[in-house]
C-alpha positions in Angstrom: 12.5 291.2 85.9 15.3 288.9 84.6 14.5 286.5 81.7 16.8 283.5 81.7 17.1 281.9 78.2 18.8 278.7 77.4 20.1 278.2 73.8 19.9 274.5 73.3 20.1 271.9 70.6 22.0 268.6 71.0 23.3 268.9 67.4 26.6 270.7 67.2 27.4 273.5 64.7 23.9 274.9 64.5 24.6 278.4 65.9 24.0 278.3 69.6 27.2 280.1 70.5 27.0 282.5 67.6 23.5 283.4 68.7 24.5 283.7 72.4 27.2 286.2 71.5 25.4 288.2 68.9 21.9 288.3 70.4 23.5 289.3 73.7 25.4 292.1 72.0 22.3 293.2 70.1 20.2 293.3 73.3 22.9 295.3 75.1 23.1 297.8 72.2 19.4 298.4 72.7 20.0 299.3 76.4 19.4 296.0 78.1 21.8 294.5 80.6 22.8 291.0 79.6 24.8 288.2 81.1 26.1 285.4 78.9 26.7 282.2 80.9 29.2 280.0 78.9 28.0 276.5 79.9 29.8 274.7 77.1 33.2 273.0 77.9 34.4 274.1 74.4 34.3 277.7 75.8 33.5 279.2 72.4 31.4 282.0 73.8 34.3 283.1 75.9 36.8 282.9 73.0 34.3 284.5 70.6 34.2 287.5 73.0 37.9 287.7 73.3 38.0 286.4 76.9 40.8 284.2 78.0 40.4 283.8 81.8 42.8 282.6 84.4 40.3 283.2 87.1 37.1 281.6 88.2 34.7 280.2 85.6 31.3 278.5 85.2 32.8 275.4 86.7 33.5 277.2 89.9 30.0 278.6 90.0 28.2 275.2 89.5 30.6 272.9 91.3 32.5 275.2 93.7 29.6 277.4 94.8 31.2 280.7 93.6 28.8 283.6 93.1 28.0 284.2 89.4 28.1 288.0 89.7 31.6 287.8 91.2 32.8 285.6 88.4 31.3 287.7 85.6 33.7 289.8 83.5 33.1 292.8 81.2 33.2 292.4 77.5 33.9 294.9 74.7 30.2 295.7 74.5 28.8 298.0 77.2 26.1 296.3 79.1 27.2 292.8 78.1 28.8 290.6 80.8 30.2 287.1 80.6 30.7 284.2 83.0 33.5 282.5 81.1 34.2 278.8 80.7 37.3 276.6 80.2 37.6 273.0 79.2 37.6 272.1 82.9 33.8 272.3 82.7 33.9 269.0 80.9 34.5 267.3 84.3 31.3 268.8 85.7 29.1 266.2 84.0 30.8 263.5 86.0 31.1 265.4 89.2 27.4 266.4 89.2 26.3 262.7 89.2 26.6 262.0 93.0 25.5 265.5 94.1 22.2 266.1 95.9 19.7 267.9 93.7 22.2 267.8 90.9 19.7 269.2 88.3 19.2 272.4 90.3 22.9 273.5 90.7 22.7 276.1 88.0 19.3 277.3 89.0 20.5 277.9 92.6 23.6 279.7 91.2 21.6 282.0 89.0 18.7 282.8 91.4 20.9 285.4 93.2 21.5 287.4 90.0 17.9 287.6 89.0 17.1 291.3 89.1 20.7 292.3 88.3 20.3 291.8 84.5 17.5 292.0 82.0 18.5 288.8 80.2 20.7 285.8 81.1 21.7 283.8 78.0 22.9 280.2 78.7 25.1 278.8 75.9 24.5 275.0 76.3 26.8 272.2 75.1 25.8 270.1 72.1 24.3 267.3 74.2 21.3 266.4 76.4 23.5 265.6 79.4 23.5 267.0 83.0 24.8 270.4 81.9 22.0 271.0 79.5 19.4 269.6 81.9 20.8 272.1 84.5 20.4 274.9 82.0 16.8 273.9 81.2 15.9 273.6 84.9 17.3 277.1 85.5 15.8 278.8 82.4 12.5 280.5 81.9 12.6 280.0 78.1 14.4 278.0 75.5 15.6 279.2 72.0 16.5 276.3 69.7 18.8 277.3 66.8 18.2 275.1 63.7 20.7 275.0 60.8 19.1 275.3 57.4 20.7 272.1 56.2 19.7 268.6 55.4 18.8 266.6 58.6 18.0 269.9 60.4 14.9 268.3 62.0 16.9 265.2 63.1 17.0 265.1 66.8 14.4 267.9 67.4 11.9 265.3 68.5 14.3 264.1 71.1 14.9 267.6 72.3 11.2 268.3 72.5 10.8 265.1 74.6 13.5 266.3 76.9 11.9 269.7 77.3 8.6 267.9 78.2 10.4 265.7 80.8 12.1 268.8 82.3 8.7 270.6 82.5 7.0 267.6 84.1 9.7 266.8 86.7 12.0 269.8 87.2 10.7 273.1 85.8 7.0 273.4 85.1 7.2 277.0 83.9 9.8 276.3 81.1 8.6 277.7 77.8 9.8 277.0 74.3 10.3 280.6 73.1 10.9 279.5 69.6 13.1 277.9 66.9 15.7 280.1 65.2 16.6 279.4 61.6 20.4 279.9 61.1 22.9 279.6 58.2 20.1 280.4 55.7 21.4 280.5 52.2 18.8 282.2 49.9 20.6 281.0 46.8 19.6 277.4 47.5 16.3 275.6 47.4 17.3 273.4 50.3 17.5 276.3 52.8 14.0 277.4 51.9 12.7 273.8 52.0 14.1 273.3 55.5 12.7 276.7 56.6 9.3 275.8 55.3 9.4 272.4 57.0 10.5 273.8 60.4 7.7 276.4 60.2 5.2 273.7 59.3 6.0 271.7 62.4 6.8 274.6 64.9 4.4 277.6 64.7 6.6 279.5 67.1 9.6 279.7 64.8 11.1 283.2 64.8 10.3 285.4 61.8 13.9 286.5 61.8 16.3 284.3 59.8 20.0 284.4 60.3 21.9 284.3 57.0 25.0 282.3 56.2 27.7 284.9 56.3 31.5 284.9 56.0 31.7 288.1 58.1 29.7 286.4 60.9 32.2 283.4 60.8 35.2 285.7 60.9 34.0 287.8 63.9 34.8 285.3 66.7 38.5 285.1 65.5 38.7 288.8 66.4 36.9 288.3 69.7 34.1 290.5 68.6 30.3 290.3 68.0 29.2 290.9 64.5 27.7 294.3 65.5 31.2 295.5 66.3 33.1 293.7 63.7 30.9 294.6 60.8 27.8 296.6 61.9 26.5 297.0 58.3 26.5 293.3 57.4 23.3 291.3 56.8 24.1 289.1 59.8 24.4 292.2 62.1 21.0 293.5 60.9 19.5 290.0 61.4 20.6 289.8 65.0 19.3 293.3 65.6 15.9 292.2 64.2 16.0 289.1 66.4 16.6 291.3 69.5 13.6 293.4 68.5 11.5 290.3 68.0 12.5 288.9 71.4 11.9 292.2 73.2 8.5 292.6 71.5 7.5 289.0 72.3 8.5 289.5 75.9 5.5 291.9 76.2 3.1 289.1 75.3 2.4 285.6 76.6 4.9 283.1 75.3 3.3 279.8 74.2 4.4 276.6 76.0 
């Protein structure tokens, strides 16, 4: 069965794209087949995997009705495919407004690829607009990256409320898989305090913590996941552990 996971947080710069790329690559290295759906008009997942497309994109899938499997392109990692994005996707938020069943456009686009991949990871934009609502309606689970910085909990209440609204009205089976602590700096008390606070409020926070890493920041400029760019780095090991935790958790019931 395919598990569709949305990586969502309306705050920018918290590690959604970094997690989409590196978790996808880690899962693929463990033998899973993975599709990353770049649903952010900034197209950072596409750039971070070295994909500069002149062909069809996520815009064509959601607005134009193109088949996701036909639009998917290979990446440098065996088993990892990508449906790329371009800034043209920014117009989709406006174009979706008058469409019938606008919140279900992505779900209907992804339903035909269920069974073709083990995991579909949706890299959401930093907002709670129609693109993110489409992603939450299409997803089975949500992972929320949370930066280990001041104001990290700011906005999580709004996101939680949005998840509940989507569950109530659009996707009753949507699960919050967990919060993922990112950019953790063990040299500071602040990172540990934020981590403790997040774990206090959200019991389903992942045990794995993604460290702040220069090598992790450098990898996208080379169009590579960290597992290829620097497989011995702490960040590479962390995403490998996150993949193990995700796979192990898939064998048990995920809390709502």
